[in-house]
C-alpha positions in Angstrom: 144.2 171.6 183.1 144.6 172.6 179.5 147.9 172.2 177.8 147.2 174.8 174.8 148.9 178.0 176.4 152.0 175.8 177.4 152.4 174.4 173.8 151.8 177.7 171.9 154.3 179.3 174.3 156.9 176.7 173.6 156.6 176.8 169.9 157.9 180.4 170.0 161.2 179.0 171.5 161.7 175.5 170.3 161.0 173.6 166.9 159.6 170.6 168.5 157.1 170.2 171.4 156.1 166.5 172.5 153.0 165.5 174.3 154.1 162.2 175.7 152.2 159.1 174.6 150.4 161.3 172.0 152.5 163.0 169.5 154.7 166.1 168.8 154.2 169.4 167.0 157.3 170.3 164.7 158.0 173.7 163.4 160.0 174.1 160.1 161.2 177.6 158.7 159.0 178.7 155.7 160.2 181.6 153.6 158.1 184.5 152.5 156.1 183.8 149.4 153.4 185.6 146.9 150.1 184.0 146.5 149.7 184.6 142.8 146.0 183.6 142.7 145.1 186.3 145.3 148.0 188.6 144.8 148.9 188.4 148.6 152.5 188.6 149.9 153.1 186.4 153.1 155.9 187.0 155.4 158.4 184.3 156.6 157.1 182.0 159.1 157.1 178.6 160.9 155.1 176.0 159.3 153.5 173.7 162.0 153.0 169.9 161.4 152.0 167.1 163.7 153.8 163.8 163.9 152.2 161.0 165.9 155.2 159.0 166.1 157.0 161.4 168.5 155.7 160.1 171.8 158.9 159.9 173.9 158.9 162.2 177.0 161.7 164.7 176.6 160.5 166.6 179.7 160.2 169.9 177.9 156.4 170.2 178.2 156.5 168.9 181.8 159.2 171.4 182.9 157.1 174.4 181.4 154.1 173.3 183.6 156.6 173.2 186.8 157.6 176.6 185.9 154.4 178.3 185.1 152.2 176.5 187.6 154.5 175.9 190.5 153.9 172.2 190.5 156.6 169.5 191.0 157.7 167.1 188.0 155.6 164.2 188.9 152.4 166.3 189.4 153.0 167.8 185.9 153.5 164.5 184.2 150.3 163.3 185.8 148.4 166.2 184.7 149.8 165.7 181.0 148.6 161.9 181.1 145.1 163.1 182.1 145.0 165.4 179.1 146.3 162.8 176.8 143.4 160.2 177.9 140.9 163.0 177.5 142.3 163.8 174.0 142.0 160.2 172.9 138.7 159.9 174.2 137.5 162.6 172.2 139.1 161.6 169.1 137.4 158.0 169.6 133.9 159.5 169.7 134.6 161.2 166.3 134.9 164.8 167.7 137.6 167.2 167.0 140.3 168.6 169.5 141.1 172.3 169.1 144.4 173.3 170.7 144.1 177.2 171.0 146.5 179.2 168.8 148.0 175.7 167.4 145.4 174.2 165.4 142.8 171.3 165.3 143.3 167.6 165.5 140.7 165.0 164.1 140.5 161.4 162.8 140.0 160.8 159.1 138.2 157.9 157.5 141.0 155.6 158.1 141.4 156.4 161.7 144.5 158.3 161.3 145.2 161.6 163.3 145.0 164.8 160.9 146.2 168.0 161.9 144.9 171.6 160.5 147.4 174.4 161.5 146.1 177.9 162.7 147.5 180.1 160.1 146.7 183.4 161.9 149.6 182.8 164.4 153.3 183.2 163.1 155.8 181.5 165.6 158.7 183.0 163.9 160.0 185.6 166.2 162.3 187.3 163.7 159.2 188.1 161.6 157.4 189.7 164.6 155.2 192.3 163.3 155.2 191.4 159.7 151.6 190.5 158.2 150.3 189.5 155.0 149.2 192.1 152.7 147.6 192.7 149.3 149.9 193.1 146.5 148.4 194.8 143.5 149.6 193.8 140.1 151.9 196.4 138.2 151.9 196.9 134.7 155.4 197.1 133.3 156.1 200.5 131.3 159.4 199.0 129.7 157.4 196.8 127.6 155.1 199.7 126.4 158.4 201.8 125.5 159.8 199.0 123.5 156.4 198.3 121.6 156.6 202.0 120.8 160.1 202.0 119.5 159.4 198.9 117.4 156.5 200.7 115.7 158.5 203.7 115.0 161.3 201.6 113.5 158.7 199.9 111.1 157.5 203.4 110.0 161.0 204.7 109.3 161.5 201.5 107.0 158.3 202.0 105.0 159.5 205.9 104.1 162.0 204.9 101.3 159.4 203.2 99.3 157.4 206.4 99.2 160.4 208.3 97.7 160.6 206.4 94.7 160.1 208.3 91.3 156.9 208.5 89.8 158.0 207.1 86.4 159.6 204.2 88.0 156.3 203.3 89.8 154.5 203.7 86.8 156.8 201.4 85.0 156.7 198.7 87.9 152.9 199.0 87.9 152.6 198.4 84.1 154.9 195.3 84.2 152.9 193.8 87.1 149.7 194.4 85.2 151.0 192.7 82.1 152.2 189.6 83.9 148.8 189.2 85.8 146.8 189.6 82.6 149.0 187.0 80.9 148.6 184.6 83.7 144.8 185.1 84.1 143.8 184.7 80.3 144.6 181.0 80.0 142.9 180.0 83.1 139.5 181.8 82.8 139.2 181.4 78.9 137.4 178.4 77.5 137.1 177.2 73.9 133.9 176.1 72.2 134.6 172.3 72.5 135.0 172.6 76.1 131.6 174.3 76.4 129.9 171.4 74.4 131.7 168.7 76.5 130.2 170.3 79.6 126.7 170.3 78.2 126.9 166.7 77.1 128.0 165.6 80.6 125.1 167.5 82.1 122.6 165.8 79.9 124.2 162.3 80.8 123.9 162.9 84.5 120.3 164.0 84.1 119.5 160.8 82.1 121.2 158.8 84.8 119.0 160.0 87.4 115.6 160.5 85.5 115.5 157.2 83.6 115.6 154.6 86.4 112.8 156.7 88.3 110.7 156.8 85.1 111.1 153.1 84.5 110.2 151.9 88.1 107.3 154.3 88.2 105.8 152.3 85.5 107.2 148.8 86.3 106.0 148.6 89.8 102.3 149.5 89.3 102.0 147.1 86.3 104.2 144.2 87.0 104.0 143.8 90.9 101.4 143.8 93.8 103.0 146.7 95.6 100.0 149.0 94.9 97.6 146.4 96.1 99.2 145.0 98.9 101.0 148.3 100.0 104.1 146.5 100.7 107.2 146.9 98.5 109.9 144.3 98.5 113.6 144.3 97.1 112.6 141.7 94.6 110.1 144.1 93.0 113.0 146.2 91.8 114.4 143.3 89.6 112.8 143.1 86.3 114.0 139.7 85.5 112.5 138.2 88.7 109.9 135.3 87.7 106.8 136.6 89.0 104.4 133.7 87.8 102.5 132.4 90.7 102.9 128.6 91.6 100.0 126.3 90.8 98.8 123.4 92.9 99.0 119.9 91.3 96.9 117.2 92.4 98.2 113.8 93.3 96.2 110.6 93.9 98.5 109.1 96.3 100.6 110.2 99.5 104.2 109.1 100.0 103.9 108.9 103.7 100.8 106.7 104.2 102.6 104.5 106.7 102.8 107.4 109.1 99.6 109.4 108.7 97.5 108.9 105.6 96.4 106.1 103.2 96.0 105.8 99.5 92.8 107.7 98.4 91.3 108.0 95.0 90.8 111.7 94.2 87.6 110.8 91.8 85.8 108.7 94.4 83.0 110.7 95.9 82.1 108.4 99.0 83.6 105.4 100.7 83.0 103.7 104.0 85.2 104.2 107.1 85.3 102.7 110.4 84.2 104.4 113.5 87.6 104.7 114.9 88.8 106.6 111.9 88.8 110.7 111.7 88.1 112.3 108.4 88.4 115.8 107.2 88.1 118.0 104.1 91.0 119.9 102.9 90.7 122.5 100.1 93.8 124.5 98.9 91.8 126.7 96.3 88.3 127.9 96.3 87.8 126.5 92.6 89.1 123.0 93.3 87.4 120.2 95.0 88.5 119.1 98.5 90.5 115.9 99.2 89.3 113.4 101.7 91.9 111.8 104.0 91.8 109.6 107.1 94.1 109.9 110.1 95.1 107.2 112.4 93.5 106.9 116.0 95.7 108.9 118.4 97.6 106.5 120.8 96.8 107.2 124.5 99.5 108.4 126.6 101.1 105.8 128.8 100.5 106.0 132.5 103.8 106.3 134.5 104.6 103.3 136.7 106.0 104.1 140.0 108.8 101.4 140.7 109.3 102.3 144.4 108.7 99.4 146.8 107.2 100.6 150.1 108.5 99.0 153.4 106.7 98.0 156.4 107.1 101.1 158.4 105.7 99.4 161.7 108.9 97.0 161.8 111.0 98.2 164.7 114.1 97.0 162.9 113.8 99.8 160.2 116.2 102.3 162.0 117.4 104.3 158.8 114.9 106.9 157.6 115.1 109.1 154.6 114.0 112.6 155.8 112.5 114.6 153.3 111.5 117.7 155.3 110.9 119.4 158.9 108.0 121.4 159.5 106.9 123.5 162.5 103.4 123.1 161.9 101.6 119.7 161.7 99.3 120.5 158.9 102.2 121.1 156.5 104.0 117.8 157.5 100.8 115.8 156.9 100.4 117.6 153.7 103.8 116.4 152.4 103.0 112.9 153.7 99.9 112.7 151.5 101.8 114.0 148.6 104.5 111.4 148.9 102.1 108.6 149.5 100.3 109.3 146.2 103.4 108.8 144.5 104.0 105.4 146.1 106.5 106.2 148.8 105.8 104.9 152.3 105.9 108.2 153.9 105.1 108.9 157.3 106.0 111.4 160.3 108.9 110.0 162.1 108.9 112.3 165.4 109.0 115.7 166.7 112.4 117.1 167.3 112.9 120.4 168.9 109.6 121.7 167.7 109.9 120.3 164.0 107.8 117.5 162.7 110.1 115.3 160.7 108.7 113.7 157.6 110.3 110.4 155.9 110.2 109.1 152.5 110.6 105.8 154.0 112.5 103.4 156.5 115.1 100.7 156.1 117.0 98.2 157.9 120.4 99.0 156.6 122.3 102.3 155.8 123.4 100.7 152.4 119.8 100.2 151.4 118.7 103.6 152.4 121.6 105.4 150.7 120.7 103.5 147.5 117.0 104.7 147.6 118.2 108.1 148.5 120.3 108.4 145.2 117.0 107.3 143.4 114.9 109.8 145.2 117.3 112.7 144.5 117.3 111.8 140.7 113.6 111.3 140.2 112.3 114.0 142.7 115.1 116.5 142.7 114.6 116.9 146.5 117.0 117.3 149.3 117.0 114.1 151.4 119.3 113.1 154.3 119.6 109.7 156.3 118.5 109.7 160.0 119.6 106.8 162.2 117.2 106.0 165.2 
């Protein structure tokens, strides 16, 4: 059974129609208004809204079903409950419920019931037969009359000015021309001194611009290497900059002979050197003789010493094991064991637990000893290590 026709019929007579355990439709009076955007006049009507909090059964809808469909009150309530369950199932699936001649119900993003009313039906019985219609804009003729009267009044005000005597007009015009001529002459006239000052300032401005350009066009090619190197620096624009190239001064001794070099006579051409001493020729300029120096023999890098003490893993008393990794494949576990043994650890595969081969750095008799070694391993290897007791 559908409740659409019963809800629509009740909205003509009542301002509130409740669907038990679902919500109620509330009708509010809405006066006539003009839509200025579309120029449409709408008659008075009832604005329909939906309130989900009106869920108490007032018996109005059930009584309407009893009268229209010849059912008892219990059957009517049972039919209403079935429709409410169908409404909730439809909304939970994300679908819309269209109640004919009333509107559309749907869930928004936040799962709240939203209602879109049907604007084609007017439930206000006093406005029966009234429809919306287009209202064309009307231009007001009153404004045009007022504007026309204002123009006529302005023209009337101008008429007395034309009626002035010709002699008086000529007199006023002559006085105005005289005043304007007196005001203009001092502003436009220039004396000979002013003209000379203007020319002098023009020459000064031209000299300020031209002289630096002329100076640097001669200075840069002659005194700098900008043309040869095609690289211009800010120091090239400074005429007081010292451009004398620095010269190499030969020394007979080196101050840091304790670190790398030994004292060498610059004039000595040859001398004997041990086989363990390296020699080289250094020349700072093409026109000078090279210097012979000897370098100390490089010190060989020290081999790192592993201080880890491996324990006897075959001892059954070693119950605490430092686990360094768990592997599904045996090859990967053996690879880690070989790497750890090359570093000096007593690594081995402890067991296979839940399909994983557990590899230990080493085994110890007490937890205290295992934790002490674990902290050393974490610091040296930066590996994730934990203690297993077996």
